[in-house]
N, C-alpha and C positions, 0 to 999 in steps of 0.2 A: 657519874653523879654530879649534878649542878646545883649550886645555891648562890645567893646574892649577898654582896656587901653593900655598903652605901653607894658605891659608884659602879663597879663592874661585877658581873657574875663570876663565880669561882668554879672552875671545872676541876673535879677531883679524879685522879687516876692512880691505880696501883702500879708499882714498879714493874711487876711482871707483865701487866697489860700494856704498859708503855713500851717495853722492850719488844714484845711480840708484834705490836702494831707496826713497828718501824724496821726491825732487824730480821724478821723471819724471811728465809730465802728458800729457793728450790721448789720442790713439788710437794704434793700431798703425802707422798711416801716418806718424807723426811720428818719423822715423828719427834716432837720436842721431848716427850717423856719416855721414849724408847720402850714402850710396852709396860710402863709402870702405872698402876692404878693409884688413886688418891690415898687409899689406906696403906698401900705398900710404900708410897713416898713418905708418909708420916712415920712409918716404922723405921725407914732408913735414916731419916733426920733424927729421930729419937735415939737410935742406937749410936749414931755418931756423937751426939751431944753427951751421952752417958760415958763414952770412952775416949773423948777428945784429949784428955790429959795424957793418954798414952802416945798420941800422935804429936802432941806439943808439950813435951815434958819441961817443967819449970816456967811455963808461960802463964801469964794472966789470961783467963778466958772469959769472954763476954758473949752470952747466947741471946738470940732473939732480940736484937736491939731495934727498938721502934724509931724510925727516922722519917722525916718529912722535909720538903723544901718547896719553894714556890718560884714560878717564873712570871715576871710582870713586864709588859711592854706596851708602850703607847700605840703600837701598830696592831695590837690584838684586842678584840672586843671582849676578852675575858682574861682572868688570871688563871694560871695553871698551878694546881697543887698536887705534888707527887708524894705518895705515901707508901710505906712498906716496912718490913722487918727483915734485916739481914740475918743470915743463919748464925754466923759467929765472927768475932774479932779476937785475934790472939796477939798478945804483946810479949815479945821475948825478953829475957833478962837484960839484953843489950838495948832494949827500947825499939826493936824492929817491929813494925805493925803489919799484920797479915789479915786481910778480910777474906773469909772463906764462904763460898756459895756451894752448897751441897746439891748434887743431882743423882738420882738413881737410874740404873739402866739394866737391861737384860741382854744376855748374849755375850759377845766378845768385845773387849775394849778397843779392838782394832776398828770397830765400826764408828768410833768417836772421832770427829775431825781433829786434825793435828792441833789447832788452836782452840778447840772446844766449839760447841754449837754457838753461832753468832748471837742467838737470843740469850743463851745462858751467859755469855761473856758480857753482853750489853747490860743484863741485870746486875752482874757483879760490879761493873764499872759505874753504873748509876748509884748503887749503894755506896761505893767508895767515894764518889763525889758528895753524896749526901752526908757521909760521915765527916768529911772535911767541913761541910756547911753547918754541922751541928756543934754542940758544946762538948762533944765527947773528949777531944784532946785537952781542952781547958780543964775538964773535970779530972783528968788523969795527971795534970800538972806538967805537961811537956808539949812541945810543938814539933811538927815534922812537915816536910814538903813532899814526902814520898811514901808510898804504901805498896806492899806486895798484894796482888790480887790473885786469888787461887780459886780455880774451879776444881772441885773434888767430886769425881764420878765414882759411885759405889755400886757394884753389882748386887742385885737383890738376892740371888741364890747363893753366891759364894762369898760375898763380902769383899771381893777383889776391888782394889782402889786404883784409879787412874787420875793423875794430877796434871793440870795445866796451870802454870804459874808464871806471872811476869810482874815486873815493877812498873809503877806508873807515878808520874809526878802529879801534884795537885793541879797545875796548869793544864796538863794534857787531859786530865779527868774532866775538868770544867769545860774544856773545848768539846770533848766528846759528848758530854751531857747536853750542851746547848745545841749541838747538831741534831741529836735525837729529838729534842723538844721542838726544834724548828720543823723537822719533818712531820712530827705528830700534829702540831698546831696548824700546819698547812692543810692537812687532811681534815682537821676538826672544824675549821672555820666555816665551810659550807653547811655542815650539820648544825652548828651553833646558830648561824644566820637563819637557816630554815626554821629552827625551833623558836627563835625570837619573833620572826614574822608570823609563824603559826599561832603562837599565843596571843599576839596582838590582834590578829584578824579574827580568830575563833572566839575570843571573848566578846567581840562586837557583833558577830554574825547572828542572824535570827533563824527561827524555824523555817524550813524551805517550803512548807505548804500553807495554803490560806487558812485552813482550819484543822484542828486536832480531831482525830476519830474518837469515838466513845471508848473510854478505858485507856487511851494512849497517854493522856496527861498523868493519870495515876501511876502508870507503869514507869514513865520517865522520872517522876518524883522518887519512886522507890529505888530505881537504878542509881540515881545520883547520890541518894542517901547511903546505899550500899557501898559505893566507891568511897565516899567521904569517911564512912565508919569502918572500912575494911571488913565488911560483913558478908555473910552468905545469904543470898536471896533466891527463892524459888518463885517463878511466875508461871501460872497456867493461864494462857491467853489464847482464846480461839482464833482461828484464821480470820483475818480482816482487821485485827487491831492495829497492825503495822508494827509487828514486834521488832523487825530489824532496825527501823528508824527509832523506835522507842528505847532501844538499847544503845545504838551508836551515837545518837545525838547527845544524850546526857553524858555519856562516857567521854566524848570528845570535848564537851564543855568543861567537864571535870579536869581533863588533861590540860586544857588551856589555862586553868586556874591553879595548876600545880598540885592537884590531888592524886595524880597518877602519871607515870612517865610514858607507859606504852599500853596499848590495848590489843588483846588477842581475841579475834572473833572466830570461834570454833564451830565448825559445822561438818557433818559427814558427807554431804552431797555437793557435787560440782554446781548443780543448778542453784543451790542456796548460796554458794560462794559468789555466783554471778549477781544474785540479788543484793548481797552485801556491797559488791563493787558499784552497782548501780545506785545504791543508797548514798555512798560516798560522793558519787558524781552529782546527785541531787543536792547534797549539802554544799558542794563547791559552787553550784550554780547560784547559791544564795550568799556567797562571800566567804565560805569556809576555805581553809588552806590545809590540805591533808595529803600526806605522803604515805602510801600504803603498799604493801607487798602481799601478793597471793602466792602461796606455796603449792607446788604440785609434786607428786611422788617422784622419787629419784629415777625409777625406771621409765617414767612417762616423759621426762624432760631430758634424758641422756642424749648427748650428741654423738656418742661413739658406742653403740650397743655391742659391737663386737669385742670391745674392751671393758664391758660393764664392770665398774668398780675395781678394775685392775690398775691400781694407782701407780704401779711401776712401769706400765706400758701405755696407758691411755694418753694421747697427745694433749688432752685438756687437763691433765693432772700433773704431768712431769715438771712443768715450769710454772705452776699455779701462782706462787707468791710473787713472781717477778712482775706480773702485770695486774695484780689484784688492785693496787691502789689507783691505777689509771682507770680501771673499770668502775670502781666506786665513785671516783670523781665524775665520770661520764654519766653515771646513774642519776645525778641530781637534775638532769634534763627531764626526768620523768617524775610525775607525782603518783601515777597509778602504775605500779610495777607489776604487770600481769606476767604469767608464766612465759608467754611468747616474747615479752620484752626482756625478761631475764635471760632467756635462751639466746636471743639475738645479741645482747651485750656480751654474754659469755663466749659466744662463738667468735665475735670480733676481737676478743682479747685472749683467746685460747684458754678459757677457764672452764672447769667443770660447772655446769649450770646449778646443780643442787648445792654444792659447796659455796658457790657464789651467792645463792639465795640466803644461806646461813650468814654469810659475811654482810649481806645487806640488812639483815634483820635489825641490828641495833640502830640503823640509820633511819628507820621509818616510824611513823606514828601508830599505824594500825597494821597488824599482821592477820591475814585471813587464811585459815588453814584447817586441816583435819584435827580431830581430837588427839591423834597419835603423838603429835609434836609436843604436846603438853603432858599427857598422862601415860603414854606407853613407855615403860622404863627402857625398852630396847632402843628407842630413837628420840626420846624427849630431849629438849635443849637443857641438859642437866646443868652445865656450867653457868649458863645464863640465868635459868630459873631458880637455882638453888642459892644464888648470890643474895645475901640479905640486903645488899644495897640497892638491888633492883626493885622498882615499884611498878607493878603492872596489874592490869585488870583483865579478868577472864570473863568473856561473854559466851556462854555455852548454848548454842542453838540446838533445837531438836534433842533436848537433854535426855529424853527417854531412851534414845539410842545409846548414850554413854553408859547407862545402867547395865545394858546387855553386854556391850563391848568391853567394859572394864574387866569382866571375868576372863575374857580371851586375852587381854593385854598382859595380865599377871599370871597366865598359865604358860607352861613350857612343854615342848614335845621333843623326844628323841625317837628316831626311826632306825630300823635295821639298814634301810637303803642309804641313809645319811652316813652311818658308820662305815658301811662298805665303800662309800665314795672317799671317805678319809683314808681307808686302808688301801684303796687303789692308788690314791695320790702318793702315799708313802712308798708303794712299790715302784713308782716312777722316779723316785729320788734315792740314789744309792751312794751315800758319802764314802769317802776314803776311810780306811781303818783309822781308829783313834777315838777321841771323845765324841766327835760328831757321829760316828758309826754307832757308838754305844747308845746315844740318845735316840737315834733313828730306830735301832733294834728294840729299845724299850717302848717306843711309841707303837711299833708293830705288835709287840707282845700285849701291850695294854689294850689296844683296839681289838685284837683277837679275843681277849678275855671278855670284854664288854659285849661284843657281837655274840659270843657263845652264850652269855647269860641271857640276852634278849631272845636268842633262838630257843633256849629252854622254856622261857615263858610262852613263846608261840606254840611250842609242842604241847605244853600244858593246856592251853586254851583250845587246841584242836582235838584233844582227847575227850573221852567221855567223862561225865562228872565223877564216876567211880574211880576211873584212872587218875583223875586230877587230885581227888582228896587223899588218895593213897600214895601220892608221889612225895619224894623227899623235899622237893621245892615247896609244895603246898604246906608241908609240915613246918618248914622254915618260916613261912608267912603267917602262921597262926597267931604269933605274938603281935601281928599288925592288923588283926581283925579283918580277914579277907572276905570279900563278897564276890561270889562266882555266878556268872550268867553265861548264856550261850556266846562263846568266843569273846568273852569280856571278863575282866578281873579288876577288882579295886581293893585297896588297903588304905587305912587311915594315915599311914606314914610310909615313907620310902625306906625299904630295908637297908640297913647300914652297909651291908656288903656291896650292894649296887651303888650306893652313894659314894663309897670309897673308890669303886672302879671308875665312876664318872670323874671324880676329883683327880684321880691319878692320871687319867688320860688327858684331861684338860690342862693340867700342869705341864705334862711332858710335851703336848702339842704346842703350847705357848712357847716353851723353850726351843722346840724344833723350828718353829716359824721364825723366831728371832735369829736363830743361827743360819737359816736358809731363806733369805728374802726373795730369791728368784730361783725357780726350777720349773721344768715342764709339768703341767698338771696342778700347780699350786692354786691357781685361780678357782678351779672346780672344787677345791677343798674348803673354800672360805665360808660358804653358807652353812654346811654341816658343822664346821668348827665354831662359828658364832652360835649356832643352835646348842652346841655342847656347852659353851661358856654361859649362855643364858639359862640353860637347865640347871647348871651348878649355882648360878646366882640366885635363882628362885628358891632352890633347896636350902641355901644358906641364909638368905636375907629375908625371904618373904614367907616361907612355908610355916604354917601354923595349924590350929584346929579348924580353920576355915578352908583347908585343902584336903584333897585326897590324891592318891596315886593310882592311875588306871593303866591297864594294858588292854589293847584291842587289836585284833587281827585285821589285815587288809588284803588287797589283791596282790598277786605275784610274791607270795611269801613275805609280805610286809608285816611289821608289828609297830604299833604306836605306843610308846610309853610316855604318859602325860602326867605332869604335876598340875592338877586341875583346881583352879580357884573356884570355890563355891560362893564365896562372898568376898568381894574386893573393896568393900566400902571403907574399911580402915586404911588400906593402902592408898586409895584414891583421896581420902580426906587428908592424909598426912602431906599430900603434895601441895594443897592450897590453903588449908586452915592455918591461920596466923602468918601467912605469907602474902596473900593477895585477896582482894575482894573478888567474889565470883557470883555471877548471875546465871542460874540454870533456868532456861525458859523453853516452853513448848506448848503446842495446842493440846497435847495429850499427856499430861502428867497425872493421870487419874488411875487408881486412887492416890492422892498426894502422900499419905503416910508411907505407902509402899515405895514411891520413888525417893522421897527424902531419906528413908532408911538405907536405900541402895547407894545413894550418892553422897550422903553425909553421915558418917558413923557417930558423930557427936550430937545428932539431932535431938536425942532425949535429954542430954545434959546442957547443951548450949543451943537452945532452940533457934533455928534460922528464921528469917523473915519469910512469910508465905503470903502470896497474893493470888487470888483466884478471880479472874475477870470474866464477866459475861460476854456473850457474843454481841457484836455491834450490828448484826444483821437482823432483819425482820423475821420472826419465827414463822410467819405465814408463808414464806417462800420455800419452806422445806416441810415435807411430810415424812415422819418416821413411824414405821410399823414394825412391831415385834410379832411375827407370825409364829404362833406356838402350837401348830397342829402336828408337827413332826419331831421325832427324836433323831438328832444327828450324831448320837454316840456311835462309835466305830462299828459295833455289831449290828446297829439298826439301819445303817445308811441305805442299804440296797432296797429296803422295804418301801422307802418313800421316793426313790429316784424318779420314777415315772410321773408321780404327782408333782414333784418340784419342777420337772422339765415343763409340764403343762402350765404350771403357774408362771414360770418365766416367760413362756410364749404369750400367755394372756396379758401379763403386765406390759410387755413390750408392745402388745397390740393395742392397748388402750390409748397410747399416744406415740406417734412416730417420733423416734429420737435415738439417742445414743446411750447404751447401758453397759455398765461393767458388772460382771458376775464373779464374785470371789468364792472359789471352792475351797474345801478344807485340805485338799491335796491334789497332786497331779494325777494320781490314780483315779480319784473321784472325778476330776475334770474330764478325763478320757471317757469314763462311763456316762457322765452327763452329756458330753458331746454326742455320743451314740444315741442316747434317749431323745435329745433334741432333733437329731437327724431323722429319727423314726417318725417324728411328728409331721415332717414335710411342710413346715411353715413357709409358704411362698412369699409372705410379706416381711420376712425377717432374714437378715444376713448375719451369719455367725463367724467370729474370728476366735482362734484359740491360741493362747500363749504356749510356745514349745518349752519343754523343761530346761533345755540349754539355749537360752535366748541371747543373741549377740546384740550389740548396740545398734547395728544397722537394722535388725529385725524389730527391736524395740521402737526405734524412730518410725519405721514403716507402720507399725501397729498404731502408734499414737497419731500418725498422719491421717489415718482413716477417720479417726474421731474428729480431727480438725477440719475435715471436708464439710461443705455445706450439707444440710440434711437432704436426704433423697426421699423417694417414695417409700423406701423400706426402712424399718428400724435396724440399727446396727447393735449387735450384742457381742461384747468382747468377753471371752472366757479367760479368767486369770485365777491365780491361787493366792490365798491370804498369806501375807508375810513375804511375798515375792516382789518383783521389780515394780509393780504398779501400786504397792501399798502406800508409798509416800514419795515425795519429790516429783509428783506429776500434777501439773496445773492445766486442767481442761475447763474452760470458762464458757459461760452462757450456754448456747445450744450445743456445745461440744460434748457435754455430759448431761443427760436427762435423769438418770437414775443409777443407784448403786444397790446391788443385791448381794448380801453376805449370807452364805450357807454355813451354818455352824457358829460356834462361839470363839473360833480362832485358837483354841487350845493347842499348844505344841504337841508333836507326836511323842508317844511314850518311848523312853529309853532308859537303860540302867543309870546313866549319868543324871538324867532329870529326876529319876526316882530317888537317887541319893540326895539330890538337891532338896527334894521335898522333905526327906528325913532330917536334913540339916536344919531347915527352917522350922520344921515341927518342934525340934528340940530348942531352937532359939526363940521362937515367937509363938508357937502353938498354931501357926497358920501356914503350914508347909505346903498344902495342896494349892492354896491361893497364891503363894509366892512362886511356886514352880509351874503352875498351870493356868489358873483362872485369871490372875491379873495380867501376866504378859500376853495371854490370849486375848483378853478384852481390849488391851491396848492396840492389838492388830485390827480389831473390829473398828475402834474409833478412828484409827488411821485410815482405814478403807472408807468409812463413812465421810471422813473429812475431805475426800476427793471431790465431793459434790459442790459444796458452797465455798468458793474461793474469793468471791467479790460480791459487792452489793447488788450486782445484776444477775447473779446466779440463782437457780431455782431447781427443784426436782424432788425425787422421792428416795428414801432409804428404806430398804426392806431387809430385816434381819430374820432369818429362818432358823428356829430351834426352840424346842419347848422349854429349854432352860432359861430363856429370857423371862419367863413367867415366875421364876423362883425369886424369893425375897433377896437373896444375896446378889443376883444379877440386876434386879430392879434398883438396888442401891448404887450399882455402878453406872447405870444409864444417866447421863447428864440431865438435869432438870430442864434446861433450855431446849432439849430435843422434843419435849411434850409428846413422848412416844405413845402410840396406840397399841394396846395389847389385844391381839385378835387370834382366835383359834379356828374360826370358820372361813373357808376359802372364799365363798361368795361375798361374805362381809368384807374380807380383805380387798377384793377387786372393786367392790362398790365404794369403799372409802377412798381408794386410789382414783377411781373415776370421778368422784365428787371433788377431790382436790384439783384435778385438772380442769374441771368445769368452772369451779370457783376461781381458779387462777386465771383462766382465760377471760 
């Protein structure tokens, strides 16, 4: 945290952060908190404080002493303010002073270094210096030049205590403190100088383009107001507004004027991340000074896939902290830290690229990344984001995707195969007789019990309904309101017996891994172990009336037990409300009340700002027809297949060009491809998207559309909601028309029907929440592939009689100026007239 006095800025840092930044050593496997969570650490500290008089009989005890001191030097461009609270100070009847720093651990005390962890020791020594630098001794009426510094390690499970204690003079403590501060300020100066230059230049720099697009000015004004007021803003802005620039430009201006410290640009697609990077380059061309970092998934940036996340063996993890500072210093040669730059720097300094990315994050102005890093509780930057001192702004691009993905983020799954992998790993580790063997045997027994329970559920699902309802297991579930479908079961709550088995196994496995940091097969156990921990975390921390528990069978005797989030809006909102300004923006946030309710649980009581901008493009360049001659409901589809195939052929024949046809499913697409083949259209070439499409195949598919127009029309067959629904930019002649068959409604499933029931009870609009609105969003996304710039043109043909219903007419954007037609000849005539008028 940085603020200014009359002369120099003051950089504030916590004692723990100062100690970690300078004294952390070794590799990623040398954990500072030894497997202790924040809540467990709080309990350990509380228990020690409550019973400290037993450890220090007759002593005066002082708990949680707030301390601060400053470092000032003419050679530094800032003053350093160090703050913190030491755990306890004890003064003996003889006047001997002991400062105690409490740390929790799991496993054996023999794993603790002889002199304590260097970071823990540094914390205690800094506190000791600060105690001398305070008025503490004067307030107690005596003076001393020596103090006992004690590291007290307390085992979470057993309460076993391990003490490291030494005496230090005031002079030695001061020398140690100044050494630490010198190392820290040396690393801090490049960052401070960058931010000083950034603010100076970015305050002066101007908008990089000659003119603003229609709607862009209003969007920028709303964004900077949201940052200033720490507000929630929803913006629906059609393609062409320039949304990326309209969010980044005002946010960076706000940053330069001290309204926010860091900007997170969140987007689910790599193509959009590249657009954000390009936008920053455009700003720099106009005099802006911006240091950015683009994050890439851990597995995609890994330098040693054969050791993936085995931090005890990976050569880029075992000495990570020894070269980290050199790499950070070298990174200031870059202002646009792309994944390949991070990877190259990491390789040169023998660092894990992903962990290095996280270390770089506090040093940059803009972080470009996926939603997961902010919202997914499994991988979000919890320590950084939850710190109330951090001031950051969230810019959430393509926000309609977050509404869907948030339910997945807060859901947890356990599988039989994952539990069997844990059991197999346990079998490969056979400790010697004693306490270690007892823990190992308990873990085996606990995993066997949970595997047996899930196997019973699988047998229940594979039996007949009569067999299921008569079983003892089903009788046990009746208190939890079971819903049984073919190879599917759901309950409103997780049965306590199962939850107890999960909790028991998670606890024993945590202790087992702490006691056995290395053995053959350990690495293969990590993913199922983390799944187990997350399952327990969801059940204990998040599970509520907005969850259900489901069991579903899979191939090869698999069973999936899922804690399924039906509504994650409250969990999502708790992350950002009252913490940071957030801008949700997309071209397709319609209907807006639907998306605001999914992304902001407080929308009814604390109404967010909402902006709905019109398209900047001429309406005459696009023709939208709702062709209502056919029912595309599941049972009716075969009846119109031949007619729709002929219509596609005739539409593509009216003007040679490139067309995308979105089918309701891959099964339908296969049937449509046969019907089109039967027509033997010599002047049309058809491409079909395979169900399992690789990146190479996708690029080859798009490359065909990017070729110059030939004498034949090109018709690409794809599926609504699949790879080509969004994140695809085909401009000008590369795309002539989009044809959408159906209303985009998701397929029926027990889970989705339960979702319908949930929103029926909550809002009275269950079918709309579960089917209609997410389906129509797919349609608008598909239609949005057509007009990407002011030079684009073409037709959008929506085929389904439901588009004539009042509820669907209300969903269709006004600026589409849609024609509602039932007659085939009239449909073709209107399209033909559009092309003639356009020409």
